[in-house]
C-alpha positions as CSV (number, residue, x, y, z in Angstrom):
1,X,0.0,0.0,0.0
2,X,1.3,3.5,-0.8
3,X,0.1,7.0,-0.4
4,X,0.4,10.3,1.5
5,X,-1.5,11.8,4.4
6,X,-3.7,13.7,2.0
7,X,-4.4,10.8,-0.4
8,X,-6.4,7.6,0.1
9,X,-4.3,4.5,0.0
10,X,-4.1,2.7,-3.3
11,X,-5.1,-1.0,-3.1
12,X,-4.0,-3.4,-5.7
13,X,-6.9,-4.3,-7.8
14,X,-8.2,-7.8,-7.3
15,X,-7.3,-9.8,-10.4
16,X,-10.2,-11.2,-12.4
17,X,-10.0,-14.9,-12.7
18,X,-9.5,-16.2,-16.2
19,X,-10.9,-19.3,-17.7
20,X,-8.1,-21.7,-18.1
21,X,-7.7,-23.5,-21.4
22,X,-6.7,-26.7,-19.5
23,X,-9.4,-29.3,-20.5
24,X,-8.9,-31.2,-17.3
25,X,-10.1,-28.4,-15.1
26,X,-13.8,-29.0,-14.2
27,X,-16.1,-26.0,-14.5
28,X,-19.4,-26.2,-12.6
29,X,-22.6,-26.0,-14.8
30,X,-26.3,-25.8,-14.0
31,X,-27.7,-29.3,-13.6
32,X,-29.8,-30.6,-16.6
33,X,-32.2,-32.7,-14.4
34,X,-33.6,-29.7,-12.7
35,X,-37.4,-29.7,-12.0
36,X,-38.2,-27.2,-14.7
37,X,-36.3,-29.2,-17.3
38,X,-38.0,-32.4,-16.2
39,X,-41.4,-30.7,-16.5
40,X,-40.6,-29.4,-20.0
41,X,-39.3,-32.8,-21.1
42,X,-42.4,-34.6,-19.8
43,X,-44.7,-32.1,-21.5
44,X,-42.8,-32.4,-24.8
45,X,-43.0,-36.2,-24.6
46,X,-46.7,-36.2,-24.0
47,X,-47.2,-33.7,-26.9
48,X,-45.2,-35.8,-29.3
49,X,-46.9,-39.0,-28.3
50,X,-50.3,-37.3,-28.7
51,X,-49.5,-36.1,-32.2
52,X,-48.2,-39.5,-33.2
53,X,-51.3,-41.1,-31.8
54,X,-53.5,-38.6,-33.7
55,X,-51.7,-39.3,-37.0
56,X,-51.9,-43.1,-36.6
57,X,-55.5,-43.3,-35.4
58,X,-56.6,-40.8,-38.1
59,X,-54.8,-42.8,-40.8
60,X,-56.3,-46.1,-39.7
61,X,-59.8,-44.5,-39.4
62,X,-59.5,-43.1,-42.9
63,X,-58.5,-46.5,-44.2
64,X,-61.4,-48.1,-42.5
65,X,-63.8,-45.4,-43.7
66,X,-62.6,-45.9,-47.3
67,X,-63.1,-49.7,-47.1
68,X,-66.6,-49.4,-45.6
69,X,-67.4,-46.8,-48.4
70,X,-66.2,-49.3,-51.0
71,X,-68.5,-52.0,-49.6
72,X,-71.5,-49.6,-49.5
73,X,-70.9,-47.7,-52.8
74,X,-69.1,-50.2,-55.1
75,X,-69.2,-53.8,-54.1
76,X,-72.7,-53.9,-52.7
77,X,-74.3,-52.1,-55.7
78,X,-72.4,-54.2,-58.2
79,X,-73.7,-57.4,-56.6
80,X,-77.3,-56.0,-56.4
81,X,-77.2,-54.7,-60.0
82,X,-76.0,-58.1,-61.3
83,X,-78.6,-60.0,-59.3
84,X,-81.4,-57.7,-60.5
85,X,-80.2,-58.1,-64.1
86,X,-80.6,-61.9,-63.7
87,X,-84.2,-61.4,-62.5
88,X,-85.1,-59.0,-65.3
89,X,-83.5,-61.4,-67.8
90,X,-85.6,-64.3,-66.5
91,X,-88.7,-62.1,-66.6
92,X,-88.0,-60.9,-70.1
93,X,-87.9,-64.5,-71.2
94,X,-91.1,-65.2,-69.3
95,X,-92.8,-62.3,-71.1
96,X,-91.5,-63.6,-74.5
97,X,-93.0,-67.0,-73.7
98,X,-96.3,-65.4,-72.7
99,X,-96.4,-63.6,-76.1
100,X,-95.7,-66.8,-77.9
101,X,-98.4,-68.6,-75.9
102,X,-101.0,-66.0,-76.6
103,X,-100.4,-65.9,-80.4
104,X,-103.1,-63.7,-82.0
105,X,-105.9,-65.3,-79.9
106,X,-108.3,-62.4,-79.1
107,X,-110.0,-64.3,-76.3
108,X,-107.0,-64.7,-73.9
109,X,-106.8,-62.6,-70.8
110,X,-103.4,-61.2,-71.6
111,X,-103.0,-60.6,-75.3
112,X,-99.6,-60.7,-77.0
113,X,-99.2,-56.9,-77.2
114,X,-99.4,-56.7,-73.4
115,X,-96.7,-59.3,-72.9
116,X,-94.5,-57.4,-75.5
117,X,-95.0,-54.2,-73.5
118,X,-93.9,-56.0,-70.3
119,X,-90.9,-57.5,-72.2
120,X,-89.8,-54.0,-73.2
121,X,-90.2,-52.8,-69.6
122,X,-88.0,-55.6,-68.4
123,X,-85.5,-54.9,-71.1
124,X,-85.2,-51.2,-70.2
125,X,-84.7,-52.2,-66.5
126,X,-82.1,-54.8,-67.4
127,X,-80.2,-52.1,-69.5
128,X,-80.2,-49.9,-66.4
129,X,-78.9,-52.7,-64.2
130,X,-76.0,-53.3,-66.7
131,X,-75.2,-49.5,-66.6
132,X,-75.3,-49.6,-62.8
133,X,-73.0,-52.6,-62.7
134,X,-70.6,-50.9,-65.2
135,X,-70.4,-47.8,-63.0
136,X,-69.9,-49.8,-59.8
137,X,-67.2,-52.0,-61.3
138,X,-65.2,-49.1,-62.8
139,X,-61.6,-49.8,-62.2
140,X,-61.9,-53.5,-61.9
141,X,-60.6,-54.6,-65.4
142,X,-61.2,-58.3,-65.0
143,X,-64.8,-57.8,-63.8
144,X,-65.5,-55.3,-66.6
145,X,-64.2,-57.8,-69.2
146,X,-66.7,-60.3,-67.8
147,X,-69.4,-57.7,-67.9
148,X,-68.7,-56.8,-71.5
149,X,-68.9,-60.4,-72.5
150,X,-72.1,-60.6,-70.7
151,X,-73.4,-57.6,-72.5
152,X,-72.5,-59.1,-75.9
153,X,-74.4,-62.3,-75.1
154,X,-77.4,-60.2,-73.9
155,X,-77.4,-58.4,-77.2
156,X,-77.5,-61.7,-79.1
157,X,-80.4,-62.8,-77.0
158,X,-82.4,-59.7,-77.7
159,X,-81.7,-59.9,-81.4
160,X,-82.9,-63.5,-81.4
161,X,-86.0,-62.7,-79.3
162,X,-87.0,-59.9,-81.6
163,X,-86.7,-62.3,-84.6
164,X,-88.8,-64.9,-82.7
165,X,-91.5,-62.4,-82.0
166,X,-91.6,-61.2,-85.6
167,X,-91.9,-64.7,-86.8
168,X,-94.7,-65.4,-84.4
169,X,-96.6,-62.3,-85.4
170,X,-96.4,-63.5,-89.0
171,X,-96.8,-67.3,-88.6
172,X,-98.0,-68.0,-85.0
173,X,-101.7,-68.5,-85.7
174,X,-104.8,-67.4,-83.8
175,X,-105.1,-70.2,-81.2
176,X,-103.5,-69.7,-77.8
177,X,-101.0,-72.4,-76.9
178,X,-100.6,-73.7,-80.4
179,X,-97.3,-72.2,-81.6
180,X,-96.0,-73.8,-84.8
181,X,-92.9,-76.0,-84.6
182,X,-90.8,-73.4,-86.4
183,X,-91.7,-70.8,-83.7
184,X,-90.8,-73.3,-81.0
185,X,-87.5,-73.9,-82.6
186,X,-86.9,-70.2,-82.8
187,X,-87.6,-69.9,-79.1
188,X,-85.3,-72.8,-78.3
189,X,-82.5,-70.9,-80.0
190,X,-83.2,-68.0,-77.5
191,X,-83.3,-70.5,-74.7
192,X,-79.9,-71.9,-75.7
193,X,-78.4,-68.4,-75.5
194,X,-79.8,-68.0,-72.0
195,X,-78.9,-71.4,-70.6
196,X,-76.7,-73.2,-73.0
197,X,-77.7,-76.3,-75.0
198,X,-77.2,-78.4,-71.9
199,X,-79.0,-76.0,-69.5
200,X,-75.7,-75.6,-67.7
201,X,-74.2,-72.5,-69.3
202,X,-75.3,-69.5,-71.3
203,X,-76.0,-65.9,-70.4
204,X,-77.7,-66.7,-67.1
205,X,-74.8,-68.7,-65.8
206,X,-72.4,-66.0,-66.9
207,X,-74.4,-63.4,-65.0
208,X,-74.5,-65.7,-62.0
209,X,-70.7,-66.2,-62.2
210,X,-70.2,-62.4,-62.3
211,X,-72.5,-62.1,-59.3
212,X,-70.4,-64.7,-57.4
213,X,-67.2,-62.8,-58.3
214,X,-68.8,-59.6,-57.0
215,X,-70.1,-61.4,-53.9
216,X,-66.6,-62.7,-53.2
217,X,-65.2,-59.2,-53.6
218,X,-67.7,-57.8,-51.1
219,X,-66.7,-60.5,-48.6
220,X,-63.0,-59.6,-49.1
221,X,-63.7,-55.9,-48.8
222,X,-65.8,-56.5,-45.7
223,X,-63.0,-58.6,-44.1
224,X,-60.5,-55.8,-44.9
225,X,-62.9,-53.2,-43.4
226,X,-63.3,-55.2,-40.2
227,X,-59.5,-55.6,-40.0
228,X,-59.1,-51.8,-40.4
229,X,-61.6,-51.2,-37.6
230,X,-59.6,-53.6,-35.4
231,X,-56.4,-51.5,-36.2
232,X,-58.2,-48.4,-35.1
233,X,-59.3,-50.0,-31.8
234,X,-55.8,-51.3,-31.1
235,X,-54.2,-47.9,-31.9
236,X,-56.7,-46.1,-29.7
237,X,-56.1,-48.4,-26.7
238,X,-52.3,-48.6,-27.0
239,X,-51.7,-44.9,-27.6
240,X,-54.4,-43.9,-25.1
241,X,-52.9,-46.0,-22.3
242,X,-49.4,-44.6,-23.1
243,X,-50.7,-41.0,-22.9
244,X,-52.7,-41.7,-19.8
245,X,-49.7,-43.4,-18.2
246,X,-47.5,-40.4,-19.0
247,X,-50.1,-37.9,-17.6
248,X,-50.6,-39.9,-14.4
249,X,-46.8,-40.1,-13.9
250,X,-46.5,-36.3,-14.5
251,X,-49.4,-35.7,-12.0
252,X,-47.7,-37.9,-9.4
253,X,-44.4,-36.1,-10.0
254,X,-45.8,-32.6,-9.5
255,X,-47.9,-33.7,-6.5
256,X,-44.8,-35.0,-4.7
257,X,-42.4,-32.2,-5.8
258,X,-44.7,-29.3,-5.2
259,X,-47.1,-30.8,-2.6
260,X,-50.1,-30.0,-4.7
261,X,-53.0,-32.5,-4.5
262,X,-54.2,-32.0,-8.1
263,X,-53.3,-29.9,-11.2
264,X,-56.5,-28.8,-12.9
265,X,-54.7,-28.6,-16.3
266,X,-53.3,-32.1,-16.0
267,X,-56.7,-33.3,-14.9
268,X,-58.2,-31.8,-18.0
269,X,-55.5,-33.4,-20.2
270,X,-56.2,-36.7,-18.5
271,X,-60.0,-36.4,-19.3
272,X,-59.1,-35.6,-22.9
273,X,-56.9,-38.7,-23.0
274,X,-59.8,-40.8,-21.5
275,X,-62.1,-39.4,-24.2
276,X,-59.5,-40.4,-26.8
277,X,-59.2,-43.9,-25.4
278,X,-62.6,-44.9,-24.1
279,X,-64.7,-42.7,-26.4
280,X,-62.7,-43.8,-29.5
281,X,-62.9,-47.5,-28.6
282,X,-66.6,-47.2,-28.0
283,X,-67.2,-45.3,-31.3
284,X,-65.2,-47.8,-33.2
285,X,-67.1,-50.7,-31.6
286,X,-70.4,-48.9,-32.6
287,X,-69.2,-48.4,-36.2
288,X,-68.2,-52.1,-36.3
289,X,-71.7,-53.1,-35.0
290,X,-73.4,-51.0,-37.6
291,X,-71.1,-52.5,-40.3
292,X,-72.1,-56.0,-39.1
293,X,-75.8,-55.1,-39.3
294,X,-75.3,-53.7,-42.8
295,X,-73.2,-56.6,-44.2
296,X,-74.0,-59.7,-42.3
297,X,-77.6,-59.1,-41.1
298,X,-79.0,-57.1,-44.0
299,X,-77.0,-57.4,-47.2
300,X,-76.5,-61.2,-46.9
301,X,-80.3,-61.5,-46.7
302,X,-80.8,-59.1,-49.6
303,X,-78.5,-61.3,-51.8
304,X,-80.1,-64.6,-50.8
305,X,-83.6,-63.2,-51.3
306,X,-82.7,-61.5,-54.6
307,X,-81.4,-64.9,-55.8
308,X,-84.7,-66.4,-54.7
309,X,-86.5,-63.8,-56.7
310,X,-84.5,-64.6,-59.8
311,X,-84.8,-68.3,-59.3
312,X,-88.6,-67.9,-58.9
313,X,-88.9,-66.0,-62.1
314,X,-86.9,-68.6,-63.9
315,X,-89.1,-71.4,-62.4
316,X,-92.2,-69.5,-63.4
317,X,-90.8,-69.3,-67.0
318,X,-90.1,-73.0,-66.9
319,X,-93.8,-73.5,-66.3
320,X,-94.5,-71.4,-69.5
321,X,-91.9,-73.4,-71.4
322,X,-93.5,-76.7,-70.3
323,X,-96.9,-75.4,-71.6
324,X,-95.4,-74.1,-74.9
325,X,-94.0,-77.6,-75.8
326,X,-97.1,-79.5,-74.6
327,X,-97.0,-81.7,-77.7
328,X,-93.4,-82.8,-77.0
329,X,-93.2,-85.0,-73.9
330,X,-89.4,-85.1,-73.9
331,X,-89.1,-81.3,-73.9
332,X,-91.9,-81.1,-71.3
333,X,-89.9,-83.5,-69.0
334,X,-86.8,-81.4,-69.6
335,X,-88.5,-78.2,-68.5
336,X,-90.3,-79.8,-65.6
337,X,-86.9,-81.0,-64.3
338,X,-85.5,-77.5,-64.8
339,X,-88.5,-76.1,-62.8
340,X,-87.9,-78.6,-59.9
341,X,-84.1,-77.9,-59.9
342,X,-84.6,-74.1,-59.7
343,X,-87.3,-74.5,-57.1
344,X,-85.1,-76.6,-54.9
345,X,-82.4,-74.0,-54.9
346,X,-85.1,-71.5,-53.8
347,X,-86.6,-73.7,-51.0
348,X,-85.9,-77.3,-50.4
349,X,-86.9,-79.9,-47.7
350,X,-85.3,-82.8,-49.4
351,X,-85.1,-84.5,-52.8
352,X,-88.0,-84.2,-55.3
353,X,-88.2,-85.5,-58.9
354,X,-91.5,-83.9,-60.1
355,X,-93.4,-80.7,-59.7
356,X,-96.1,-82.5,-57.8
357,X,-93.7,-84.2,-55.5
358,X,-92.0,-80.9,-54.8
359,X,-95.3,-79.2,-54.1
360,X,-96.2,-81.9,-51.6
361,X,-93.0,-81.5,-49.7
362,X,-93.5,-77.7,-49.6
363,X,-97.1,-78.0,-48.4
364,X,-96.0,-80.4,-45.6
365,X,-93.4,-77.7,-44.5
366,X,-96.0,-75.0,-44.7
367,X,-98.5,-77.0,-42.6
368,X,-95.8,-77.2,-39.9
369,X,-95.3,-73.5,-39.9
370,X,-99.0,-72.8,-39.8
371,X,-99.4,-75.1,-36.8
372,X,-96.6,-73.3,-35.1
373,X,-98.1,-69.9,-35.8
374,X,-101.4,-71.0,-34.5
375,X,-99.7,-72.1,-31.3
376,X,-97.8,-68.8,-30.8
377,X,-100.0,-66.1,-32.2
378,X,-102.1,-65.8,-29.1
379,X,-99.2,-65.6,-26.7
380,X,-98.5,-62.4,-24.8
381,X,-94.7,-62.6,-25.1
382,X,-94.7,-61.5,-28.7
383,X,-93.1,-58.0,-28.9
384,X,-94.5,-55.4,-31.3
385,X,-97.4,-57.5,-32.3
386,X,-95.3,-60.2,-34.0
387,X,-96.5,-63.7,-34.5
388,X,-93.2,-65.3,-35.3
389,X,-89.8,-64.6,-33.7
390,X,-86.5,-65.6,-35.3
391,X,-86.2,-68.6,-32.9
392,X,-89.5,-70.0,-34.1
393,X,-88.2,-70.4,-37.7
394,X,-84.5,-71.2,-37.1
395,X,-85.2,-75.0,-37.0
396,X,-87.3,-74.8,-40.1
397,X,-86.4,-78.1,-41.8
398,X,-85.4,-76.3,-45.0
399,X,-82.0,-77.2,-46.3
400,X,-79.4,-74.7,-45.4
401,X,-78.1,-74.3,-49.0
402,X,-81.5,-73.1,-50.3
403,X,-82.3,-69.4,-50.3
404,X,-85.2,-69.6,-48.0
405,X,-83.1,-71.9,-45.7
406,X,-80.4,-69.2,-45.6
407,X,-82.9,-66.5,-44.8
408,X,-84.5,-68.4,-42.0
409,X,-81.1,-68.7,-40.4
410,X,-80.5,-64.9,-40.6
411,X,-83.7,-63.4,-39.2
412,X,-82.4,-60.4,-37.3
413,X,-84.8,-57.4,-37.6
414,X,-88.2,-56.7,-36.0
415,X,-91.0,-58.2,-38.1
416,X,-88.6,-60.0,-40.4
417,X,-89.7,-63.5,-39.2
418,X,-93.3,-62.7,-40.0
419,X,-92.5,-61.3,-43.5
420,X,-90.3,-64.4,-44.2
421,X,-93.1,-66.7,-43.3
422,X,-95.6,-64.8,-45.4
423,X,-93.3,-64.9,-48.4
424,X,-92.7,-68.7,-47.9
425,X,-96.4,-69.3,-47.4
426,X,-97.3,-67.4,-50.6
427,X,-94.6,-69.3,-52.4
428,X,-96.1,-72.6,-51.4
429,X,-99.5,-71.3,-52.7
430,X,-97.8,-70.7,-56.0
431,X,-96.3,-74.2,-56.2
432,X,-99.7,-75.6,-55.6
433,X,-101.2,-73.6,-58.4
434,X,-98.3,-74.7,-60.7
435,X,-99.0,-78.3,-59.8
436,X,-102.7,-77.8,-60.5
437,X,-102.0,-76.3,-63.9
438,X,-99.9,-79.3,-64.9
439,X,-102.8,-81.5,-64.2
440,X,-105.2,-79.5,-66.5
441,X,-106.4,-81.2,-69.7
442,X,-104.8,-79.7,-72.8
443,X,-106.9,-81.7,-75.3
444,X,-109.0,-78.9,-76.8
445,X,-108.5,-75.3,-77.9
446,X,-110.6,-74.2,-74.9
447,X,-108.5,-76.3,-72.5
448,X,-105.3,-74.7,-73.9
449,X,-106.7,-71.2,-73.6
450,X,-107.7,-71.9,-70.0
451,X,-104.2,-73.1,-69.2
452,X,-102.6,-70.2,-71.0
453,X,-104.8,-67.8,-69.0
454,X,-103.7,-69.5,-65.7
455,X,-100.1,-69.2,-66.7
456,X,-100.1,-65.6,-67.9
457,X,-103.0,-63.7,-66.1
458,X,-101.5,-62.0,-63.0
459,X,-104.9,-60.3,-62.2
460,X,-107.0,-63.5,-62.4
461,X,-107.8,-64.8,-58.9
462,X,-107.0,-68.5,-58.7
463,X,-104.5,-68.5,-61.5
464,X,-100.9,-69.7,-61.3
465,X,-99.6,-66.3,-62.4
466,X,-101.8,-64.5,-59.8
467,X,-100.3,-66.7,-57.1
468,X,-96.8,-65.9,-58.4
469,X,-97.5,-62.2,-58.3
470,X,-98.7,-62.3,-54.7
471,X,-95.6,-64.3,-53.8
472,X,-93.4,-61.8,-55.6
473,X,-94.9,-58.9,-53.7
474,X,-94.4,-60.6,-50.4
475,X,-90.8,-61.3,-51.3
476,X,-90.2,-57.7,-52.3
477,X,-91.4,-56.5,-48.9
478,X,-89.0,-58.8,-47.2
479,X,-86.1,-57.7,-49.5
480,X,-87.0,-54.1,-48.9
481,X,-86.9,-54.5,-45.1
482,X,-83.4,-55.7,-45.3
483,X,-82.4,-53.2,-48.0
484,X,-83.7,-50.4,-45.7
485,X,-81.5,-51.6,-42.8
486,X,-78.5,-51.9,-45.1
487,X,-79.1,-48.3,-46.5
488,X,-79.3,-47.0,-42.9
489,X,-76.5,-49.0,-41.2
490,X,-73.8,-48.7,-43.8
491,X,-73.7,-44.8,-43.8
492,X,-73.9,-45.0,-40.0
493,X,-70.8,-47.2,-39.9
494,X,-69.0,-45.0,-42.5
495,X,-69.8,-41.7,-40.8
496,X,-69.2,-43.1,-37.3
497,X,-65.6,-44.1,-38.0
498,X,-65.2,-41.0,-40.3
499,X,-65.4,-38.7,-37.2
500,X,-62.1,-40.3,-36.1
501,X,-60.3,-39.0,-39.2
502,X,-60.2,-35.5,-37.6
503,X,-61.2,-35.8,-34.0
504,X,-57.9,-37.3,-32.8
505,X,-56.1,-34.1,-33.9
506,X,-58.5,-32.0,-31.8
507,X,-58.1,-34.2,-28.8
508,X,-54.3,-34.2,-29.2
509,X,-54.3,-30.4,-29.2
510,X,-56.5,-30.4,-26.1
511,X,-54.1,-32.8,-24.4
512,X,-51.1,-30.7,-25.3
513,X,-52.8,-27.4,-24.4
514,X,-54.1,-28.7,-21.0
515,X,-50.7,-30.2,-20.2
516,X,-48.9,-26.9,-20.9
517,X,-51.4,-25.1,-18.7
518,X,-51.0,-27.7,-16.0
519,X,-47.2,-27.3,-15.7
520,X,-47.0,-23.5,-16.4
521,X,-47.7,-22.4,-12.8
522,X,-45.0,-24.8,-11.6
523,X,-42.5,-23.3,-14.0
524,X,-43.4,-19.8,-13.0
525,X,-42.2,-20.6,-9.5
526,X,-38.7,-21.0,-10.8
527,X,-38.4,-17.7,-12.4
């Protein structure tokens, strides 16, 4: 120290320590595992996990929605359009036969011109079915190739049918049921286009094969949609549990470190995570249930019953073919066998070799159902005024491979059992009228005219065609019930899972925002 009496002593300034360049000298730093850093890291992890969960769940939900939409908007309509085409094709041929049976006889109940009008109506509807199938199958090259081949054969059938009608108008004669041999041969050429020379191929088989391909496609699409819904559920549960676990761990950490019983923000984030997990799983389950209703309960019945409708129309046409060739026992036997074969695909209780034998077996089955209805219709445990419940018809005795047998195993909607029984009962009434027609005398012109009227007059009470029209109406009501449920349940499934293509992002933002709000007061304490 130096200085004078009049000066303050001068102190040596303290030297400022310098940072050594020696790498082995340890310099103290702020610890990274401080409470604020831990809070920030936890919040970041929860936020990242929430966003990943939102992306994955939204992606899976979008895939499921697209697959459900494919079933509802593409596969389903293609199957239905093809099946409707088969029915219209069968009915076109039935109307062609009716025109040939009527000839120019002015005393028949349904003149040739009326049958030709109905033929044109069916043709127009069939054209629309092919257009609908083409639209539904757009993008499926293999299916479209099949459809184009089908359309070509359909064109050949129409050309031959027009030629047959023109020949009949010129040479058919004026007595109902007495078509000349040349006209019958013309018609048999049409029949060969429809069914093949051996009754095992032709246009109808090609249409049925396309329908089977479309049905297999809808089964594959349905399985893929169900798998996608399972992925959504799995993602919701796994990510939801992970987020919930992280939030609970963060809540426990803040409670112990800051001695707070509950963080409102973290509680809100936990509720959002619960909504993500439980609400998402419940919504996915609901969408899956609606999809099952649409595909398994409703659409499977629509297909089975539509097949029954097409088979019934074909069997009804076989009755007309049998009558057209009444002078040829060999052809009559061929068409009766065809009638029995188609009828057994529609409803069967066991082997039958003749129309009469088949009718007897169906009447025995109908009597059993009538006895059961008589026993249950007065019971008080029938909900909504129903006579039959599904359990009453499950053990029907009909073979499982027949269309009615399949339907009786898939009665799922209120009132469906009663409608199914009514359709079956009306069908049996038709088979009885068919058997009665086959026992009519065809010896005179008057006899032939009476048989033709029974075969063609849908308005004449007590005729075969009237019974068939009643059955067809009953079947349409049963089909419509299932179609209505399909049309309601499929959009419900699609829209239900569709919500989860965007809702996960909203819930993720809520979780992130609530988590930040939950830790912010704790971070403020460290400022």
